C-alpha positions in Angstrom: -59.2 -17.2 -63.9 -61.1 -17.2 -60.7 -61.0 -21.0 -60.6 -57.2 -20.9 -61.1 -56.8 -18.4 -58.2 -59.0 -20.5 -56.0 -57.2 -23.7 -56.7 -53.7 -22.2 -56.6 -54.2 -20.4 -53.3 -56.1 -23.5 -52.0 -52.9 -25.5 -52.2 -51.2 -22.9 -49.8 -54.2 -22.7 -47.5 -54.6 -26.5 -47.5 -51.0 -26.9 -46.4 -51.4 -24.3 -43.6 -54.6 -25.9 -42.5 -53.0 -29.3 -42.3 -50.3 -27.9 -40.1 -52.7 -26.4 -37.6 -55.0 -29.5 -37.8 -52.0 -31.7 -37.3 -50.8 -29.7 -34.3 -54.2 -29.6 -32.6 -54.9 -33.3 -33.5 -51.5 -34.2 -32.0 -52.2 -32.2 -28.8 -55.6 -33.8 -28.6 -54.2 -37.3 -29.0 -51.5 -36.6 -26.3 -54.1 -35.6 -23.8 -56.6 -38.3 -24.8 -56.8 -40.0 -21.4 -59.6 -42.4 -22.4 -57.3 -43.9 -25.0 -54.5 -44.3 -22.4 -57.0 -46.1 -20.1 -58.3 -48.4 -22.9 -54.8 -49.4 -23.9 -53.9 -50.1 -20.2 -57.0 -52.3 -19.7 -56.4 -54.1 -23.0 -52.9 -55.3 -22.1 -52.9 -55.6 -18.3 -54.9 -58.8 -18.0 -52.0 -61.3 -17.7 -49.2 -59.1 -16.4 -46.7 -60.4 -13.8 -45.4 -58.3 -10.9 -42.4 -57.1 -13.0 -44.7 -56.1 -15.8 -46.8 -54.0 -13.4 -43.7 -52.2 -12.2 -42.6 -51.3 -15.7 -46.1 -50.2 -16.6 -46.4 -47.9 -13.6 -43.0 -46.4 -14.4 -44.1 -45.7 -18.0 -47.3 -44.1 -16.7 -45.3 -41.9 -14.4 -43.0 -40.9 -17.3 -46.0 -40.0 -19.4 -47.6 -37.9 -16.6 -44.3 -36.0 -16.0 -44.0 -35.3 -19.8 -47.5 -34.0 -20.0 -47.1 -31.9 -16.8 -43.9 -30.4 -18.2 -45.6 -29.5 -21.5 -48.4 -27.8 -19.5 -45.9 -25.9 -17.4 -43.9 -24.7 -20.5 -47.1 -23.4 -22.1 -48.1 -21.5 -18.9 -44.5 -20.2 -18.5 -44.5 -19.0 -22.1 -47.8 -17.2 -21.7 -46.6 -15.6 -18.5 -43.4 -14.3 -20.1 -45.3 -12.8 -23.0 -47.8 -11.1 -20.7 -45.0 -9.9 -18.5 -43.1 -8.3 -21.4 -46.2 -6.6 -22.6 -46.9 -5.3 -19.2 -43.3 -4.0 -18.7 -43.5 -2.3 -22.1 -46.7 -0.6 -21.0 -45.1 0.5 -17.6 -42.0 1.8 -19.4 -44.1 3.8 -21.7 -45.9 5.3 -18.7 -42.6 6.2 -17.1 -41.4 7.8 -20.3 -44.6 9.9 -20.5 -44.1 10.9 -16.8 -40.5 12.0 -17.5 -41.7 14.1 -20.4 -44.3 15.7 -18.2 -41.7 16.4 -15.5 -39.4 18.0 -18.0 -42.2 20.2 -19.2 -42.9 21.3 -15.6 -39.2 22.0 -15.0 -39.1 24.2 -18.1 -42.1 26.1 -16.8 -40.5 26.5 -13.3 -37.3 27.8 -14.8 -39.2 30.3 -16.9 -41.1 31.4 -13.7 -37.8 31.7 -11.8 -36.2 33.8 -14.6 -39.3 36.0 -14.6 -39.1 36.5 -10.8 -35.3 37.2 -11.0 -36.0 39.7 -13.8 -38.5 41.5 -11.6 -36.1 41.5 -8.7 -33.2 42.9 -10.8 -35.5 45.5 -12.3 -36.6 46.6 -8.8 -33.0 46.8 -7.6 -32.1 48.8 -10.6 -34.9 51.3 -10.1 -33.9 51.7 -6.4 -30.3 52.5 -7.5 -31.6 55.1 -10.0 -33.5 56.8 -7.2 -30.5 56.8 -4.9 -28.3 58.2 -7.7 -30.9 61.0 -8.2 -30.8 61.8 -4.5 -27.0 61.8 -4.5 -26.8 59.0 -1.9 -25.2 56.4 -4.2 -21.9 56.8 -5.9 -20.3 54.6 -8.5 -20.1 50.9 -7.7 -16.9 50.1 -5.8 -14.3 48.0 -7.5 -14.8 44.3 -7.0 -18.5 44.5 -6.0 -21.2 42.6 -8.0 -23.9 44.6 -9.7 -27.1 44.9 -7.6 -25.3 43.4 -4.6 -27.3 43.8 -1.4 -26.0 46.6 0.8 -27.4 45.5 4.2 -28.0 41.8 4.5 -24.9 39.6 4.5 -24.8 36.5 2.3 -22.6 34.8 4.9 -25.1 34.3 7.8 -23.0 32.2 10.1 -19.8 34.1 9.5 -21.5 37.4 10.2 -22.8 35.9 13.5 -19.2 35.3 14.5 -18.3 38.9 13.6 -21.1 40.1 15.9 -20.0 37.8 18.8 -16.4 39.1 18.7 -17.5 42.7 18.3 -19.6 42.6 21.5 -18.3 43.2 25.0 -18.9 39.5 25.9 -16.4 38.2 23.3 -14.8 34.9 24.3 -11.4 35.3 25.9 -9.0 32.7 27.2 -6.2 33.0 29.7 -3.2 30.9 28.5 -0.6 29.1 30.4 2.9 29.2 28.8 4.9 27.6 31.6 5.3 24.0 30.4 7.5 21.8 28.3 6.4 19.5 25.5 7.1 16.4 27.6 4.9 17.9 30.4 2.2 18.7 27.9 2.1 15.0 26.7 1.9 13.7 30.2 -0.9 16.1 31.1 -2.9 15.2 28.0 -2.6 11.5 28.8 -3.6 12.0 32.4 -6.5 14.3 31.4 -7.9 11.6 29.0 -7.8 9.1 31.8 -9.1 11.3 34.7 -10.6 14.8 34.4 -13.3 16.7 36.2 -15.1 17.7 33.0 -16.0 14.1 32.0 -15.3 11.9 35.0 -17.5 9.1 33.6 -15.4 8.7 30.5 -11.9 7.3 31.0 -9.7 7.1 27.9 -6.4 5.3 28.1 -3.6 5.9 25.6 0.0 4.8 25.5 2.3 7.8 26.0 3.9 7.0 22.6 0.6 7.8 20.8 0.4 11.2 22.5 4.0 12.0 21.6 3.4 11.0 18.0 0.3 13.2 17.9 2.1 16.3 19.3 5.1 15.8 17.1 2.9 15.4 14.1 1.3 18.7 14.8 4.7 20.3 14.4 5.1 18.6 11.0 1.8 18.9 9.2 -1.7 20.4 9.5 -3.1 17.0 8.5 -2.9 14.0 10.9 -4.3 10.6 9.9 -5.4 8.3 12.7 -5.9 4.8 11.3 -6.4 1.3 12.7 -9.1 -1.1 13.8 -12.4 0.2 15.0 -12.9 0.9 18.7 -9.4 1.9 19.7 -10.2 5.6 20.3 -9.3 7.3 17.0 -12.1 9.8 17.1 -12.0 10.1 20.9 -8.4 11.3 21.0 -8.8 14.6 19.0 -12.2 15.1 20.8 -10.5 14.8 24.1 -7.7 17.2 23.0 -10.4 19.8 22.2 -11.7 19.6 25.8 -8.2 19.7 27.1 -7.4 22.9 25.2 -10.8 24.3 26.3 -11.9 24.6 22.7 -14.4 22.0 21.6 -13.4 19.9 18.6 -15.4 20.2 15.4 -16.4 16.7 14.0 -17.4 16.5 10.4 -18.8 13.1 9.5 -17.6 12.3 5.9 -20.3 10.9 3.6 -19.8 8.6 0.6 -21.3 11.3 -1.6 -18.5 13.8 -0.9 -16.9 14.8 -4.2 -15.5 18.3 -4.0 -14.5 21.2 -1.8 -18.1 22.4 -1.2 -18.4 19.6 1.4 -15.7 21.4 3.5 -16.6 25.1 2.9 -20.1 25.2 1.5 -21.4 26.9 -1.7 -23.0 30.0 -3.0 -26.6 29.6 -4.0 -27.2 31.8 -7.1 -30.9 31.7 -6.7 -31.1 32.9 -3.0 -27.9 34.9 -3.3 -26.7 33.3 0.0 -23.6 31.3 0.8 -24.5 28.0 2.5 -21.7 27.8 5.1 -20.6 24.5 6.7 -19.8 24.2 10.4 -16.2 23.6 9.4 -16.0 26.9 7.6 -17.7 28.7 10.6 -15.1 27.2 12.9 -12.3 28.2 10.5 -13.6 31.8 10.6 -13.9 31.8 14.3 -10.3 30.7 14.6 -9.1 33.9 12.9 -10.3 35.9 15.9 -8.1 34.3 18.6 -5.0 32.2 19.3 -6.7 29.1 20.6 -5.8 25.7 19.2 -8.5 24.4 16.9 -9.0 20.8 15.8 -11.3 19.6 13.1 -12.0 15.9 12.7 -12.9 14.4 9.3 -14.5 11.2 10.7 -14.3 8.1 8.5 -12.3 10.3 6.0 -11.8 7.5 3.5 -15.4 6.5 3.1 -15.1 8.9 0.2 -12.0 9.7 -1.9 -9.9 12.1 0.2 -8.0 13.4 -2.8 -11.4 14.7 -4.2 -13.0 16.7 -1.5 -9.7 17.7 0.3 -7.5 18.3 -2.7 -7.4 22.1 -2.5 -6.7 22.0 1.2 -3.8 19.6 0.7 -2.2 21.9 -1.9 -2.8 25.2 0.1 -1.6 23.9 3.4 1.7 22.8 1.8 2.5 26.4 0.6 5.8 27.6 2.2 4.3 31.0 3.2 1.2 31.1 5.3 0.2 34.3 3.5 -0.6 31.9 0.6 -3.1 29.9 2.6 -6.0 31.6 0.8 -9.1 30.2 -0.7 -11.7 31.8 -3.0 -15.2 31.5 -1.5 -17.0 33.7 -4.1 -15.9 35.4 -7.3 -16.1 39.0 -5.9 -16.8 41.0 -2.7 -19.9 42.7 -1.4 -19.8 45.5 1.1 -21.9 43.4 3.5 -19.4 40.5 3.5 -17.9 39.3 6.8 -14.9 41.2 8.2 -12.3 38.6 7.3 -13.6 37.8 3.8 -12.0 40.2 1.5 -13.0 40.4 -2.2 -14.5 37.0 -1.9 -11.3 35.4 -0.5 -10.6 33.9 2.9 -7.3 33.2 4.5 -7.2 29.8 6.3 -6.4 30.1 10.0 -2.9 29.2 11.2 -4.2 27.7 14.5 -6.3 24.9 13.1 -5.3 21.2 12.6 -7.2 18.7 10.6 -7.4 15.1 11.9 -8.7 12.3 9.7 -9.8 9.0 11.1 -9.6 6.0 8.8 -10.7 2.4 8.9 -9.2 0.1 6.3 -11.9 -2.4 5.2 -14.0 -3.3 2.2 -16.4 -0.3 2.7 -13.7 2.3 2.3 -11.3 3.7 -0.3 -7.5 3.3 -0.1 -5.9 6.5 0.9 -3.6 7.7 -1.9 0.1 8.4 -1.7 -0.7 12.1 -2.3 -2.6 12.3 1.0 -0.2 10.1 3.0 2.9 12.1 1.8 1.4 15.4 2.9 -0.1 14.2 6.2 1.3 12.3 9.2 -0.3 8.9 9.7 -0.5 7.4 13.2 -1.5 3.7 13.7 -3.8 3.0 16.7 -4.4 -0.8 16.6 -4.7 -1.5 20.3 -6.1 -0.1 23.6 -3.7 0.9 26.3 -3.9 -0.9 29.7 -5.8 1.2 32.4 -3.5 3.0 34.8 -3.9 5.3 37.8 -3.9 8.9 36.6 -4.1 12.0 38.9 -7.1 14.3 38.5 -6.0 16.7 35.7 -7.6 20.0 34.7 -7.9 21.2 31.2 -5.1 23.4 29.9 -5.8 26.3 27.4 -2.7 26.7 25.2 -1.8 29.5 22.8 -0.9 28.1 19.5 1.9 30.6 19.1 3.4 29.3 22.4 3.1 25.7 21.1 4.8 26.6 17.8 7.5 28.4 19.6 8.2 25.2 21.6 8.3 23.3 18.3 10.8 25.7 16.9 12.9 25.5 20.0 12.9 21.7 19.9 13.9 21.6 16.2 16.8 23.8 17.1 18.0 22.0 20.2 17.3 18.4 19.1 18.4 18.4 15.5 18.7 15.0 13.9 22.3 13.9 14.2 24.5 14.0 11.1 25.3 10.3 11.6 21.6 9.3 11.3 21.0 11.7 8.4 23.9 10.1 6.6 22.4 6.7 7.3 19.1 7.8 5.8 20.9 9.1 2.7 22.6 5.8 2.2 19.3 4.0 2.8 17.8 6.1 0.1 20.3 4.6 -2.4 19.7 1.1 -1.0 15.9 1.4 -1.4 16.2 2.7 -4.9 18.5 -0.1 -5.9 16.5 -3.0 -4.4 12.9 -1.7 -4.4 12.8 1.0 -7.0 11.5 3.6 -4.5 12.9 7.0 -3.5 12.4 9.1 -0.3 11.8 12.5 -1.9 12.7 15.9 -0.4 9.3 16.3 1.3 9.9 13.2 3.6 13.4 14.4 4.5 11.9 17.8 5.5 9.3 16.1 7.6 12.0 14.0 9.2 13.9 17.1 10.3 10.7 18.7 11.7 9.2 15.6 13.4 12.1 13.8 15.1 13.4 16.8 17.2 9.8 17.5 18.5 9.3 13.8 19.3 12.5 13.8 21.3 11.4 17.0 23.2 8.1 15.2 24.0 10.1 12.4 25.8 10.9 10.0 23.0 14.2 9.0 21.5 15.7 10.0 18.2 16.0 6.4 17.0 12.3 5.7 17.7 11.3 8.9 15.8 13.4 7.8 12.8 11.8 4.3 13.1 8.3 5.9 12.9 9.1 8.1 9.9 10.8 5.3 8.0 7.9 2.8 8.7 4.9 5.1 8.1 6.3 7.4 5.3 8.5 5.1 3.3 8.0 1.4 4.0 4.2 1.9 3.7 4.8 2.4 -0.1 5.9 -1.3 -0.3 2.2 -2.3 -0.3 1.9 -0.8 -3.8 4.7 -2.9 -5.2 4.6 -6.5 -6.5 5.0 -8.3 -3.2 6.1 -11.5 -4.9 8.9 -9.6 -6.6 10.3 -8.0 -3.4 9.8 -11.0 -1.0 13.3 -12.2 -1.4 14.6 -8.7 -0.6 12.8 -8.3 2.7 15.1 -10.4 4.9 18.1 -8.7 3.5 16.6 -5.3 4.2 15.8 -6.3 7.8 19.4 -7.3 8.2 20.5 -4.0 6.7 18.5 -2.1 9.3 20.1 -4.2 12.1 23.6 -3.6 10.8 23.1 0.2 10.5 20.9 1.0 13.5 21.4 -1.9 15.9 19.7 -5.2 16.4 17.5 -3.8 19.1 16.4 -0.7 17.2 14.0 0.0 14.3 11.5 -2.5 15.8 8.4 -0.9 14.1 10.0 -1.2 10.7 11.1 -4.8 11.3 7.7 -5.9 12.6 6.0 -4.2 9.6 8.3 -6.0 7.1 7.7 -9.3 8.8 3.9 -8.9 8.5 4.4 -7.9 4.9 6.3 -11.1 4.2 3.5 -13.2 5.9 1.0 -12.1 3.2 2.5 -14.7 0.9 
């Protein structure tokens, strides 16, 4: 039986041995350079020049083939070693992650232990106060164990202290001006002022008129266009002009929600981490100054994410509804204007977003454009001689009174309103778009103020139509509407005049050139 097993398995082993012997013998013969040399000497005796050329080419081919085999072997070994090494490194990383998780669990346990000790201490303190008759029942809306002395809103409490002191800021306002005079003074101040004589900013008067009229229409103004045209400088200059420095918040790509605007409550430290924007909002509730907050590079993150709540609140018909929830409930030590964890947004603050449209930014959605007022700044104005102009503190109530007066005295004519209604039907029929009630409301608010600022009604209508309605054409199939563009340009000329609605016509012409 043993002889059978030996002979039977010997057949298998013999075959395997022959395979390896054949492989190694073949490799040995391939790299047997003495045999190559002997063969070369044997046949090279009577070769002609052509034979030598062919022989040299064959030798080169053999050398290349052998070098390639050596490279393949080395490459294969390197790959195998690399995979083994990566597997070892990955295992080390997995082990490190497990260690970190264990440490996190230990830290959480330690945190819970410390919080438990803290709560126990606060509870004992409350019992002693109850026994002494110094502490009554917890007031409605207060959290259990809420601190009674130290405020969780450090920056807002600072503002309370400043305005409670004898040296509280106070401005003397000038109310003897018209909106047209205001626009001229802003333009001259930007170009020549004693506060910043080294910095001369030149803007077309139309841009200033659009900005002031936009303030009458929406709390959100969007300045967009190419870089370097003064989009951020304009609201910054206005802050100096109104003698109330503009707050500039640089938007980051990581902004995702409302905490980037207001801040957040830290459950561990029991403090609210306020932003400078929230602090400025709170300060605005103490006076009637005009406040401007800039969201610089606003579309480097998605505006409808971090500014969504503000868009909804600021559109509420009643300003009494401009309320946000900062924390779930109130503490006795909370700031004066934060009631039961809620804060009412100031009426005297405007938000200005600057936007560049390039590959590094997100497209601003219709939701944002519809609620805000976009202004395109795509060129620098030519320098001009401006008189030295002082800053001009303005009470926001005075400004809003001038807005209301303009909207009463310069109402959009019934003729132009009828043309807009007819145009709504035209756009629906040819482009499948509708104006909507919001845009009509903005039209009635914006155009009269633009006229009071020194503009014309037709130019105001041109601006609203181009930036609030025609802008939506970019979301359509441009190939589908191309044949309709020329007819629409002619429609504008027939209804508003050949020389009018130039901004709309230029925009439609640029849109057509995209093909």
